[in-house]
C-alpha positions, 0 to 999 in steps of 0.5 A: 944401581950398584953391582950385583949382590952377594953370589952374583957376578955379571959379565959384560959381554957385547950383546946379552950379558950372561949372569954367572950365579955362583953357589945358587941352589936349583929353583932359586932362580925364577925367570920372567921375560926381562928380569930374574928373581934370585934368592941370595944363598948367604942372607936369603934375600930375594933380588930382582935383576934386570936380565938385559943390564944386570942391574938390581931392580929390587931387593927384599930382605928375608923374614927374620925368625921370631925371637931371633931363632932362639928357643924359649929356654935360651930366651928365659936364661938370657932374661935371668942373666940380664936381671942379674946384671941389672941387680949388680949394676944397681948395687954398684950405683947405690954403693957409689951414691953412699960414697958420694955423700961422704966425699961431698961432706968431706969436700964441704968441711975442707972448703969451710975450714979453708974459708975460716982460715983464709977469709977474703980481705977485699970483697971486691966491687959490687955490681951496683957500684959499677953503674 
């Protein structure tokens, strides 16, 4: 396993390694006979650490609050902003599509004009003639 997680510092002393638990609240550490259960103060995850080696045995992520911890009004405001952004993007794409038709028409007319001015003199060999 890897080194101890955030907030944990393992000291490697001969014999029983002591765990220096930096910044942990009271009651955040539960001790069994051979493992420690620690709540990370940074992310709230539960870590199960082997008391004899200091290795992390198990990591359980903290439950995320519903809707990312936002209230209903802020979620509704976010939906309105997303809707306005989508409408703006749609309007830009419609304008670009209309302009695209005009540009393609101009390119086609220019290619037609050049084809009439400079016709191909030799059409080249046909694939059937190469056999």
